[in-house]
Backbone and ligand atoms as CSV (ligand in chain L), in Angstrom:
chain,resi,resn,atom,element,x,y,z
A,1,MET,N,N,-26.703,34.706,101.231
A,1,MET,CA,C,-26.230,35.391,100.030
A,1,MET,C,C,-24.916,34.769,99.548
A,2,ARG,N,N,-24.821,34.609,98.232
A,2,ARG,CA,C,-23.611,34.011,97.687
A,2,ARG,C,C,-22.607,35.085,97.302
A,3,THR,N,N,-21.352,34.739,97.505
A,3,THR,CA,C,-20.311,35.696,97.117
A,3,THR,C,C,-19.655,35.195,95.842
A,4,VAL,N,N,-19.414,36.103,94.945
A,4,VAL,CA,C,-18.738,35.720,93.704
A,4,VAL,C,C,-17.237,35.697,93.970
A,5,THR,N,N,-16.672,34.485,93.949
A,5,THR,CA,C,-15.259,34.361,94.274
A,5,THR,C,C,-14.412,34.092,93.042
A,6,SER,N,N,-15.098,33.797,91.923
A,6,SER,CA,C,-14.314,33.458,90.738
A,6,SER,C,C,-13.603,34.690,90.177
A,7,LYS,N,N,-12.701,34.387,89.257
A,7,LYS,CA,C,-11.922,35.456,88.622
A,7,LYS,C,C,-12.855,36.409,87.874
A,8,GLN,N,N,-12.385,37.620,87.683
A,8,GLN,CA,C,-13.210,38.605,86.983
A,8,GLN,C,C,-13.167,38.408,85.466
A,9,GLY,N,N,-13.284,37.171,85.026
A,9,GLY,CA,C,-13.313,36.894,83.586
A,9,GLY,C,C,-14.625,37.389,83.010
A,10,SER,N,N,-14.681,37.491,81.676
A,10,SER,CA,C,-15.881,38.030,81.059
A,10,SER,C,C,-17.098,37.137,81.325
A,11,LYS,N,N,-16.851,35.839,81.445
A,11,LYS,CA,C,-17.966,34.929,81.646
A,11,LYS,C,C,-18.612,35.128,83.023
A,12,SER,N,N,-17.761,35.254,84.054
A,12,SER,CA,C,-18.324,35.415,85.394
A,12,SER,C,C,-18.990,36.779,85.544
A,13,LYS,N,N,-18.452,37.755,84.833
A,13,LYS,CA,C,-19.064,39.086,84.846
A,13,LYS,C,C,-20.457,39.017,84.246
A,14,ARG,N,N,-20.551,38.244,83.165
A,14,ARG,CA,C,-21.832,38.125,82.469
A,14,ARG,C,C,-22.858,37.455,83.371
A,15,THR,N,N,-22.451,36.382,84.057
A,15,THR,CA,C,-23.358,35.660,84.943
A,15,THR,C,C,-23.844,36.584,86.053
A,16,LYS,N,N,-22.902,37.350,86.574
A,16,LYS,CA,C,-23.223,38.273,87.653
A,16,LYS,C,C,-24.226,39.321,87.147
A,17,LYS,N,N,-23.943,39.814,85.939
A,17,LYS,CA,C,-24.796,40.828,85.338
A,17,LYS,C,C,-26.212,40.284,85.140
A,18,ARG,N,N,-26.295,39.047,84.729
A,18,ARG,CA,C,-27.594,38.445,84.472
A,18,ARG,C,C,-28.446,38.433,85.731
A,19,LYS,N,N,-27.798,38.289,86.877
A,19,LYS,CA,C,-28.553,38.208,88.127
A,19,LYS,C,C,-28.967,39.579,88.606
A,20,GLN,N,N,-28.140,40.580,88.320
A,20,GLN,CA,C,-28.360,41.876,88.944
A,20,GLN,C,C,-29.268,42.828,88.181
A,21,ILE,N,N,-29.328,42.741,86.876
A,21,ILE,CA,C,-30.085,43.755,86.144
A,21,ILE,C,C,-31.587,43.639,86.415
A,22,THR,N,N,-32.275,44.743,86.233
A,22,THR,CA,C,-33.719,44.761,86.470
A,22,THR,C,C,-34.404,43.907,85.415
A,23,LYS,N,N,-35.637,43.526,85.704
A,23,LYS,CA,C,-36.359,42.688,84.766
A,23,LYS,C,C,-36.624,43.437,83.458
A,24,ALA,N,N,-36.882,44.731,83.565
A,24,ALA,CA,C,-37.127,45.531,82.354
A,24,ALA,C,C,-35.877,45.567,81.471
A,25,ALA,N,N,-34.718,45.718,82.118
A,25,ALA,CA,C,-33.465,45.750,81.357
A,25,ALA,C,C,-33.190,44.378,80.745
A,26,LEU,N,N,-33.518,43.348,81.495
A,26,LEU,CA,C,-33.330,41.986,80.986
A,26,LEU,C,C,-34.227,41.752,79.774
A,27,GLU,N,N,-35.481,42.183,79.878
A,27,GLU,CA,C,-36.420,41.981,78.779
A,27,GLU,C,C,-35.941,42.717,77.516
A,28,LYS,N,N,-35.369,43.890,77.720
A,28,LYS,CA,C,-34.838,44.665,76.605
A,28,LYS,C,C,-33.666,43.918,75.949
A,29,ARG,N,N,-32.807,43.350,76.790
A,29,ARG,CA,C,-31.653,42.623,76.274
A,29,ARG,C,C,-32.092,41.372,75.501
A,30,VAL,N,N,-33.109,40.687,76.049
A,30,VAL,CA,C,-33.613,39.482,75.384
A,30,VAL,C,C,-34.237,39.865,74.037
A,31,TRP,N,N,-34.897,41.012,74.021
A,31,TRP,CA,C,-35.497,41.473,72.757
A,31,TRP,C,C,-34.419,41.706,71.702
A,32,THR,N,N,-33.301,42.271,72.086
A,32,THR,CA,C,-32.210,42.527,71.142
A,32,THR,C,C,-31.769,41.221,70.482
A,33,VAL,N,N,-31.650,40.177,71.288
A,33,VAL,CA,C,-31.224,38.870,70.768
A,33,VAL,C,C,-32.308,38.278,69.866
A,34,PHE,N,N,-33.547,38.312,70.350
A,34,PHE,CA,C,-34.662,37.722,69.604
A,34,PHE,C,C,-34.867,38.452,68.263
A,35,SER,N,N,-34.812,39.769,68.319
A,35,SER,CA,C,-35.019,40.589,67.131
A,35,SER,C,C,-33.952,40.288,66.070
A,36,LYS,N,N,-32.732,40.126,66.522
A,36,LYS,CA,C,-31.642,39.801,65.607
A,36,LYS,C,C,-31.892,38.429,64.968
A,37,TYR,N,N,-32.333,37.485,65.791
A,37,TYR,CA,C,-32.631,36.150,65.279
A,37,TYR,C,C,-33.710,36.226,64.188
A,38,ILE,N,N,-34.776,36.957,64.460
A,38,ILE,CA,C,-35.905,37.062,63.516
A,38,ILE,C,C,-35.435,37.609,62.165
A,39,ARG,N,N,-34.618,38.664,62.203
A,39,ARG,CA,C,-34.149,39.266,60.949
A,39,ARG,C,C,-33.259,38.293,60.171
A,40,HIS,N,N,-32.433,37.554,60.910
A,40,HIS,CA,C,-31.569,36.575,60.237
A,40,HIS,C,C,-32.362,35.381,59.730
A,41,ARG,N,N,-33.379,34.965,60.491
A,41,ARG,CA,C,-34.223,33.856,60.042
A,41,ARG,C,C,-34.896,34.215,58.723
A,42,ASP,N,N,-35.453,35.427,58.639
A,42,ASP,CA,C,-36.152,35.819,57.421
A,42,ASP,C,C,-35.183,35.997,56.251
A,43,ALA,N,N,-33.998,36.515,56.545
A,43,ALA,CA,C,-32.983,36.641,55.497
A,43,ALA,C,C,-32.636,35.253,54.947
A,44,LEU,N,N,-32.493,34.299,55.844
A,44,LEU,CA,C,-32.178,32.928,55.437
A,44,LEU,C,C,-33.327,32.320,54.625
A,45,ASN,N,N,-34.553,32.473,55.124
A,45,ASN,CA,C,-35.728,31.932,54.422
A,45,ASN,C,C,-35.910,32.545,53.037
A,46,GLN,N,N,-35.464,33.770,52.892
A,46,GLN,CA,C,-35.640,34.454,51.603
A,46,GLN,C,C,-34.457,34.250,50.658
A,47,GLY,N,N,-33.473,33.470,51.112
A,47,GLY,CA,C,-32.344,33.149,50.231
A,47,GLY,C,C,-31.214,34.161,50.235
A,48,THR,N,N,-31.215,35.076,51.215
A,48,THR,CA,C,-30.121,36.047,51.303
A,48,THR,C,C,-29.525,36.052,52.719
A,49,PRO,N,N,-29.081,34.859,53.180
A,49,PRO,CA,C,-28.603,34.750,54.569
A,49,PRO,C,C,-27.430,35.661,54.868
A,50,GLY,N,N,-27.490,36.295,56.028
A,50,GLY,CA,C,-26.380,37.131,56.481
A,50,GLY,C,C,-26.259,38.458,55.755
A,51,VAL,N,N,-27.161,38.721,54.790
A,51,VAL,CA,C,-26.999,39.921,53.973
A,51,VAL,C,C,-28.177,40.899,54.131
A,52,SER,N,N,-29.355,40.451,53.705
A,52,SER,CA,C,-30.505,41.361,53.718
A,52,SER,C,C,-31.805,40.569,53.852
A,53,ALA,N,N,-32.874,41.281,54.135
A,53,ALA,CA,C,-34.194,40.638,54.181
A,53,ALA,C,C,-35.230,41.615,53.657
A,54,LYS,N,N,-36.294,41.037,53.080
A,54,LYS,CA,C,-37.378,41.878,52.584
A,54,LYS,C,C,-38.375,42.122,53.700
A,55,CYS,N,N,-38.881,43.333,53.748
A,55,CYS,CA,C,-39.944,43.681,54.692
A,55,CYS,C,C,-41.169,42.832,54.325
A,56,VAL,N,N,-41.798,42.180,55.315
A,56,VAL,CA,C,-42.915,41.285,54.992
A,56,VAL,C,C,-44.174,42.050,54.571
A,57,THR,N,N,-44.208,43.366,54.820
A,57,THR,CA,C,-45.405,44.100,54.415
A,57,THR,C,C,-45.238,44.894,53.108
A,58,CYS,N,N,-44.102,45.581,52.895
A,58,CYS,CA,C,-43.953,46.326,51.626
A,58,CYS,C,C,-43.032,45.618,50.630
A,59,LYS,N,N,-42.388,44.518,51.108
A,59,LYS,CA,C,-41.528,43.679,50.248
A,59,LYS,C,C,-40.236,44.348,49.789
A,60,GLU,N,N,-39.916,45.470,50.352
A,60,GLU,CA,C,-38.664,46.141,49.991
A,60,GLU,C,C,-37.509,45.477,50.736
A,61,SER,N,N,-36.372,45.344,50.046
A,61,SER,CA,C,-35.227,44.686,50.658
A,61,SER,C,C,-34.375,45.676,51.462
A,62,HIS,N,N,-33.931,45.237,52.627
A,62,HIS,CA,C,-33.077,46.085,53.478
A,62,HIS,C,C,-31.912,45.269,54.016
A,63,PRO,N,N,-30.726,45.898,54.122
A,63,PRO,CA,C,-29.594,45.158,54.688
A,63,PRO,C,C,-29.832,44.831,56.166
A,64,LEU,N,N,-29.230,43.725,56.606
A,64,LEU,CA,C,-29.384,43.335,58.014
A,64,LEU,C,C,-28.715,44.358,58.928
A,65,LYS,N,N,-27.657,44.944,58.415
A,65,LYS,CA,C,-26.950,45.957,59.216
A,65,LYS,C,C,-27.456,47.349,58.863
A,66,GLY,N,N,-27.341,48.263,59.791
A,66,GLY,CA,C,-27.638,49.653,59.474
A,66,GLY,C,C,-28.879,50.220,60.144
A,67,GLY,N,N,-29.743,49.352,60.641
A,67,GLY,CA,C,-30.867,49.834,61.442
A,67,GLY,C,C,-32.163,50.086,60.698
A,68,SER,N,N,-32.151,49.922,59.344
A,68,SER,CA,C,-33.406,50.187,58.627
A,68,SER,C,C,-34.330,48.969,58.625
A,69,LEU,N,N,-33.785,47.823,59.006
A,69,LEU,CA,C,-34.610,46.617,59.074
A,69,LEU,C,C,-34.931,46.308,60.540
A,70,HIS,N,N,-36.218,46.259,60.839
A,70,HIS,CA,C,-36.648,45.960,62.203
A,70,HIS,C,C,-37.211,44.542,62.283
A,71,ALA,N,N,-37.550,44.146,63.514
A,71,ALA,CA,C,-38.347,42.943,63.705
A,71,ALA,C,C,-39.686,43.466,64.210
A,72,GLY,N,N,-40.697,43.365,63.354
A,72,GLY,CA,C,-41.988,43.989,63.679
A,72,GLY,C,C,-43.022,42.975,64.131
A,73,HIS,N,N,-43.852,43.412,65.073
A,73,HIS,CA,C,-44.915,42.532,65.590
A,73,HIS,C,C,-46.188,42.648,64.753
A,74,PHE,N,N,-46.860,41.514,64.582
A,74,PHE,CA,C,-48.220,41.534,64.028
A,74,PHE,C,C,-49.162,41.973,65.166
A,75,ILE,N,N,-49.256,41.185,66.225
A,75,ILE,CA,C,-50.003,41.598,67.425
A,75,ILE,C,C,-49.010,42.315,68.340
A,76,SER,N,N,-49.418,43.443,68.850
A,76,SER,CA,C,-48.554,44.309,69.652
A,76,SER,C,C,-47.701,43.576,70.692
A,77,ARG,N,N,-46.503,44.080,70.859
A,77,ARG,CA,C,-45.571,43.517,71.833
A,77,ARG,C,C,-46.058,43.681,73.276
A,78,THR,N,N,-47.086,44.513,73.465
A,78,THR,CA,C,-47.622,44.678,74.824
A,78,THR,C,C,-48.299,43.394,75.302
A,79,VAL,N,N,-48.669,42.520,74.356
A,79,VAL,CA,C,-49.209,41.216,74.735
A,79,VAL,C,C,-48.002,40.301,74.981
A,80,ARG,N,N,-47.584,40.267,76.236
A,80,ARG,CA,C,-46.327,39.609,76.581
A,80,ARG,C,C,-46.284,38.122,76.241
A,81,THR,N,N,-47.447,37.457,76.278
A,81,THR,CA,C,-47.464,36.012,76.024
A,81,THR,C,C,-47.000,35.673,74.608
A,82,ILE,N,N,-47.103,36.648,73.684
A,82,ILE,CA,C,-46.669,36.370,72.308
A,82,ILE,C,C,-45.652,37.397,71.803
A,83,LYS,N,N,-45.062,38.139,72.745
A,83,LYS,CA,C,-44.032,39.108,72.348
A,83,LYS,C,C,-42.851,38.393,71.676
A,84,PHE,N,N,-42.528,37.202,72.194
A,84,PHE,CA,C,-41.397,36.443,71.648
A,84,PHE,C,C,-41.870,35.209,70.881
A,85,ASP,N,N,-43.042,35.312,70.269
A,85,ASP,CA,C,-43.569,34.209,69.461
A,85,ASP,C,C,-43.071,34.398,68.026
A,86,GLU,N,N,-42.378,33.388,67.519
A,86,GLU,CA,C,-41.769,33.511,66.175
A,86,GLU,C,C,-42.790,33.748,65.066
A,87,CYS,N,N,-44.026,33.278,65.281
A,87,CYS,CA,C,-45.059,33.475,64.251
A,87,CYS,C,C,-45.655,34.876,64.316
A,88,ASN,N,N,-45.325,35.601,65.352
A,88,ASN,CA,C,-45.898,36.936,65.537
A,88,ASN,C,C,-44.922,38.057,65.147
A,89,VAL,N,N,-43.694,37.708,64.842
A,89,VAL,CA,C,-42.672,38.734,64.596
A,89,VAL,C,C,-41.897,38.425,63.310
A,90,HIS,N,N,-41.761,39.435,62.470
A,90,HIS,CA,C,-41.096,39.239,61.177
A,90,HIS,C,C,-40.271,40.454,60.786
A,91,ALA,N,N,-39.390,40.224,59.826
A,91,ALA,CA,C,-38.571,41.316,59.297
A,91,ALA,C,C,-39.500,42.375,58.696
A,92,GLN,N,N,-39.278,43.592,59.110
A,92,GLN,CA,C,-40.119,44.678,58.626
A,92,GLN,C,C,-39.280,45.950,58.542
A,93,CYS,N,N,-39.526,46.767,57.526
A,93,CYS,CA,C,-38.743,47.998,57.429
A,93,CYS,C,C,-39.223,48.989,58.478
A,94,GLN,N,N,-38.359,49.929,58.774
A,94,GLN,CA,C,-38.676,50.911,59.807
A,94,GLN,C,C,-39.974,51.673,59.484
A,95,GLY,N,N,-40.127,52.018,58.199
A,95,GLY,CA,C,-41.310,52.759,57.775
A,95,GLY,C,C,-42.598,51.999,58.070
A,96,CYS,N,N,-42.663,50.741,57.659
A,96,CYS,CA,C,-43.877,49.933,57.881
A,96,CYS,C,C,-44.097,49.669,59.375
A,97,ASN,N,N,-43.000,49.455,60.089
A,97,ASN,CA,C,-43.133,49.137,61.511
A,97,ASN,C,C,-43.743,50.297,62.295
A,98,TYR,N,N,-43.408,51.508,61.901
A,98,TYR,CA,C,-43.896,52.673,62.644
A,98,TYR,C,C,-45.210,53.238,62.103
A,99,ARG,N,N,-45.564,52.805,60.888
A,99,ARG,CA,C,-46.746,53.380,60.242
A,99,ARG,C,C,-47.998,52.546,60.512
A,100,GLN,N,N,-49.077,53.198,60.826
A,100,GLN,CA,C,-50.396,52.543,60.947
A,100,GLN,C,C,-50.351,51.192,61.655
A,101,SER,N,N,-49.942,51.201,62.902
A,101,SER,CA,C,-49.857,49.966,63.701
A,101,SER,C,C,-49.078,48.881,62.981
A,102,GLY,N,N,-47.978,49.264,62.365
A,102,GLY,CA,C,-47.117,48.279,61.716
A,102,GLY,C,C,-47.773,47.623,60.517
A,103,GLU,N,N,-48.593,48.383,59.786
A,103,GLU,CA,C,-49.308,47.839,58.610
A,103,GLU,C,C,-49.964,46.508,58.990
A,104,GLN,N,N,-50.762,46.539,60.053
A,104,GLN,CA,C,-51.281,45.295,60.625
A,104,GLN,C,C,-52.122,44.456,59.648
A,105,GLY,N,N,-52.875,45.144,58.777
A,105,GLY,CA,C,-53.705,44.407,57.817
A,105,GLY,C,C,-52.868,43.531,56.896
A,106,ILE,N,N,-51.813,44.110,56.337
A,106,ILE,CA,C,-50.946,43.350,55.417
A,106,ILE,C,C,-50.162,42.296,56.199
A,107,HIS,N,N,-49.783,42.675,57.405
A,107,HIS,CA,C,-49.050,41.721,58.250
A,107,HIS,C,C,-49.949,40.510,58.563
A,108,ALA,N,N,-51.223,40.771,58.777
A,108,ALA,CA,C,-52.196,39.689,59.049
A,108,ALA,C,C,-52.245,38.727,57.864
A,109,LYS,N,N,-52.257,39.293,56.665
A,109,LYS,CA,C,-52.304,38.453,55.460
A,109,LYS,C,C,-51.043,37.594,55.376
A,110,TYR,N,N,-49.908,38.201,55.709
A,110,TYR,CA,C,-48.651,37.453,55.677
A,110,TYR,C,C,-48.689,36.277,56.662
A,111,VAL,N,N,-49.228,36.530,57.855
A,111,VAL,CA,C,-49.312,35.470,58.878
A,111,VAL,C,C,-50.208,34.329,58.384
A,112,ILE,N,N,-51.345,34.676,57.801
A,112,ILE,CA,C,-52.282,33.646,57.303
A,112,ILE,C,C,-51.641,32.858,56.154
A,113,ASP,N,N,-51.042,33.575,55.210
A,113,ASP,CA,C,-50.410,32.917,54.058
A,113,ASP,C,C,-49.253,32.015,54.479
A,114,THR,N,N,-48.527,32.431,55.529
A,114,THR,CA,C,-47.327,31.691,55.924
A,114,THR,C,C,-47.632,30.514,56.859
A,115,TYR,N,N,-48.491,30.745,57.831
A,115,TYR,CA,C,-48.710,29.715,58.869
A,115,TYR,C,C,-50.110,29.102,58.856
A,116,GLY,N,N,-51.044,29.730,58.160
A,116,GLY,CA,C,-52.414,29.223,58.142
A,116,GLY,C,C,-53.312,29.961,59.128
A,117,ILE,N,N,-54.596,29.734,58.949
A,117,ILE,CA,C,-55.604,30.481,59.703
A,117,ILE,C,C,-55.597,30.131,61.203
A,118,ASP,N,N,-55.228,28.899,61.546
A,118,ASP,CA,C,-55.238,28.512,62.962
A,118,ASP,C,C,-54.237,29.319,63.778
A,119,VAL,N,N,-53.047,29.526,63.223
A,119,VAL,CA,C,-52.026,30.317,63.918
A,119,VAL,C,C,-52.485,31.767,64.027
A,120,PHE,N,N,-53.058,32.267,62.943
A,120,PHE,CA,C,-53.589,33.631,62.948
A,120,PHE,C,C,-54.635,33.785,64.064
A,121,ASN,N,N,-55.584,32.833,64.107
A,121,ASN,CA,C,-56.645,32.896,65.127
A,121,ASN,C,C,-56.075,32.831,66.533
A,122,LYS,N,N,-55.062,32.004,66.717
A,122,LYS,CA,C,-54.455,31.839,68.038
A,122,LYS,C,C,-53.833,33.161,68.498
A,123,LEU,N,N,-53.140,33.825,67.581
A,123,LEU,CA,C,-52.496,35.106,67.921
A,123,LEU,C,C,-53.547,36.174,68.239
A,124,VAL,N,N,-54.593,36.214,67.425
A,124,VAL,CA,C,-55.648,37.206,67.670
A,124,VAL,C,C,-56.350,36.917,68.998
A,125,GLN,N,N,-56.543,35.628,69.285
A,125,GLN,CA,C,-57.189,35.252,70.548
A,125,GLN,C,C,-56.369,35.717,71.757
A,126,GLU,N,N,-55.057,35.657,71.632
A,126,GLU,CA,C,-54.186,36.150,72.719
A,126,GLU,C,C,-54.454,37.630,72.976
A,127,ARG,N,N,-54.663,38.364,71.906
A,127,ARG,CA,C,-54.953,39.793,72.028
A,127,ARG,C,C,-56.317,40.010,72.703
A,128,ILE,N,N,-57.294,39.214,72.305
A,128,ILE,CA,C,-58.642,39.333,72.890
A,128,ILE,C,C,-58.583,39.021,74.389
A,129,ASN,N,N,-57.874,37.954,74.738
A,129,ASN,CA,C,-57.732,37.591,76.156
A,129,ASN,C,C,-57.054,38.725,76.926
A,130,HIS,N,N,-56.044,39.287,76.299
A,130,HIS,CA,C,-55.266,40.344,76.927
A,130,HIS,C,C,-56.131,41.573,77.226
A,131,LEU,N,N,-57.071,41.849,76.327
A,131,LEU,CA,C,-57.955,43.004,76.531
A,131,LEU,C,C,-58.876,42.780,77.728
A,132,LYS,N,N,-59.263,41.522,77.920
A,132,LYS,CA,C,-60.240,41.198,78.974
A,132,LYS,C,C,-59.649,41.194,80.372
A,133,ILE,N,N,-58.406,40.738,80.512
A,133,ILE,CA,C,-57.864,40.586,81.860
A,133,ILE,C,C,-57.273,41.889,82.398
A,134,LYS,N,N,-57.516,42.085,83.695
A,134,LYS,CA,C,-57.029,43.319,84.324
A,134,LYS,C,C,-55.544,43.234,84.615
A,135,LYS,N,N,-55.140,42.127,85.255
A,135,LYS,CA,C,-53.725,41.988,85.608
A,135,LYS,C,C,-53.006,41.312,84.440
A,136,LYS,N,N,-52.312,42.126,83.645
A,136,LYS,CA,C,-51.671,41.611,82.429
A,136,LYS,C,C,-50.496,40.693,82.790
A,137,PRO,N,N,-50.439,39.521,82.152
A,137,PRO,CA,C,-49.334,38.616,82.474
A,137,PRO,C,C,-47.967,39.172,82.051
A,138,GLU,N,N,-46.990,38.931,82.859
A,138,GLU,CA,C,-45.608,39.346,82.571
A,138,GLU,C,C,-44.761,38.092,82.425
A,139,LEU,N,N,-43.659,38.209,81.723
A,139,LEU,CA,C,-42.744,37.077,81.637
A,139,LEU,C,C,-41.869,37.080,82.886
A,140,THR,N,N,-41.609,35.887,83.414
A,140,THR,CA,C,-40.755,35.817,84.596
A,140,THR,C,C,-39.293,35.932,84.150
A,141,ARG,N,N,-38.446,36.214,85.128
A,141,ARG,CA,C,-37.010,36.297,84.884
A,141,ARG,C,C,-36.490,34.990,84.258
A,142,LYS,N,N,-36.968,33.879,84.794
A,142,LYS,CA,C,-36.543,32.564,84.306
A,142,LYS,C,C,-36.982,32.373,82.848
A,143,GLU,N,N,-38.216,32.752,82.562
A,143,GLU,CA,C,-38.706,32.616,81.178
A,143,GLU,C,C,-37.871,33.469,80.219
A,144,LEU,N,N,-37.557,34.686,80.665
A,144,LEU,CA,C,-36.759,35.578,79.816
A,144,LEU,C,C,-35.363,35.009,79.564
A,145,LEU,N,N,-34.749,34.479,80.623
A,145,LEU,CA,C,-33.396,33.910,80.460
A,145,LEU,C,C,-33.426,32.681,79.554
A,146,ASP,N,N,-34.504,31.895,79.666
A,146,ASP,CA,C,-34.627,30.716,78.798
A,146,ASP,C,C,-34.768,31.142,77.336
A,147,ILE,N,N,-35.552,32.180,77.106
A,147,ILE,CA,C,-35.720,32.688,75.731
A,147,ILE,C,C,-34.375,33.186,75.207
A,148,GLU,N,N,-33.660,33.914,76.049
A,148,GLU,CA,C,-32.359,34.444,75.626
A,148,GLU,C,C,-31.402,33.310,75.260
A,149,ASP,N,N,-31.350,32.298,76.105
A,149,ASP,CA,C,-30.457,31.163,75.836
A,149,ASP,C,C,-30.819,30.476,74.520
A,150,LYS,N,N,-32.120,30.282,74.321
A,150,LYS,CA,C,-32.583,29.593,73.109
A,150,LYS,C,C,-32.143,30.351,71.854
A,151,TYR,N,N,-32.344,31.671,71.842
A,151,TYR,CA,C,-32.055,32.420,70.625
A,151,TYR,C,C,-30.574,32.751,70.467
A,152,LEU,N,N,-29.853,32.815,71.579
A,152,LEU,CA,C,-28.394,32.971,71.459
A,152,LEU,C,C,-27.819,31.734,70.803
A,153,SER,N,N,-28.353,30.592,71.186
A,153,SER,CA,C,-27.846,29.344,70.631
A,153,SER,C,C,-28.240,29.207,69.148
A,154,LEU,N,N,-29.449,29.620,68.796
A,154,LEU,CA,C,-29.851,29.581,67.384
A,154,LEU,C,C,-29.005,30.538,66.544
A,155,LEU,N,N,-28.711,31.712,67.112
A,155,LEU,CA,C,-27.869,32.669,66.386
A,155,LEU,C,C,-26.471,32.108,66.172
A,156,LYS,N,N,-25.985,31.392,67.175
A,156,LYS,CA,C,-24.663,30.774,67.063
A,156,LYS,C,C,-24.635,29.785,65.907
A,157,GLN,N,N,-25.742,29.045,65.761
A,157,GLN,CA,C,-25.826,28.098,64.644
A,157,GLN,C,C,-25.756,28.832,63.310
A,158,TYR,N,N,-26.449,29.969,63.210
A,158,TYR,CA,C,-26.396,30.767,61.995
A,158,TYR,C,C,-24.978,31.260,61.739
A,159,GLU,N,N,-24.344,31.720,62.824
A,159,GLU,CA,C,-23.013,32.279,62.680
A,159,GLU,C,C,-21.999,31.233,62.203
A,160,SER,N,N,-22.221,29.973,62.621
A,160,SER,CA,C,-21.293,28.949,62.163
A,160,SER,C,C,-21.541,28.612,60.697
A,161,LYS,N,N,-22.802,28.800,60.257
A,161,LYS,CA,C,-23.133,28.541,58.854
A,161,LYS,C,C,-22.720,29.692,57.950
A,162,TYR,N,N,-22.832,30.902,58.486
A,162,TYR,CA,C,-22.570,32.096,57.671
A,162,TYR,C,C,-21.549,32.972,58.368
A,163,PRO,N,N,-20.267,32.574,58.314
A,163,PRO,CA,C,-19.249,33.282,59.085
A,163,PRO,C,C,-19.068,34.739,58.689
A,164,MET,N,N,-19.490,35.106,57.487
A,164,MET,CA,C,-19.324,36.505,57.051
A,164,MET,C,C,-20.129,37.435,57.963
A,165,PHE,N,N,-21.209,36.913,58.460
A,165,PHE,CA,C,-22.050,37.698,59.367
A,165,PHE,C,C,-21.364,37.878,60.718
A,166,LEU,N,N,-20.722,36.819,61.176
A,166,LEU,CA,C,-20.045,36.865,62.471
A,166,LEU,C,C,-18.898,37.890,62.468
A,167,LYS,N,N,-18.113,37.887,61.406
A,167,LYS,CA,C,-16.977,38.814,61.312
A,167,LYS,C,C,-17.440,40.254,61.365
A,168,LYS,N,N,-18.515,40.537,60.640
A,168,LYS,CA,C,-19.001,41.915,60.590
A,168,LYS,C,C,-19.518,42.370,61.950
A,169,SER,N,N,-20.236,41.488,62.651
A,169,SER,CA,C,-20.846,41.936,63.894
A,169,SER,C,C,-19.841,42.103,65.029
A,170,LYS,N,N,-18.647,41.514,64.872
A,170,LYS,CA,C,-17.634,41.620,65.926
A,170,LYS,C,C,-16.908,42.969,65.885
A,171,LYS,N,N,-16.976,43.597,64.735
A,171,LYS,CA,C,-16.257,44.866,64.534
A,171,LYS,C,C,-16.746,45.965,65.457
L,1,ZN,ZN,ZN,-41.893,47.886,54.696
């Protein structure tokens, strides 16, 4: 067993925390980062970086801050292999995300229009496979940490491009 001998700086605390938390808590934390990335990506793609994004199903605009804008799944997040797939998750308002399986029909159209039928088929196939197998695949701790690192770094790139967003989130 290794002993943490470094100073109690925030960085070493974070590293320690990363090792100790349960996998479920880690997955939740990674989702927070990924979800934030998705909302900012869509805001950027729609020409309103750092400010707001339109729900991909009802097209209503929502501010990035405040909680009314979610990152909604086309294929359910219970299919772990595509829970963090960028083509499967988009900016969605709270109403659409919670209503009728996240307005899956309209979301399907958005996926086809945006990425093409092959991506749509691939995502649906993941769901079909998931229904068939008894032991559902889980993401490993390493996979989750890699996803977190990837999206933290992408968010950092956004923050350097759009500093107004960084200032607000630090408050
Ligand atoms: Zn909506």
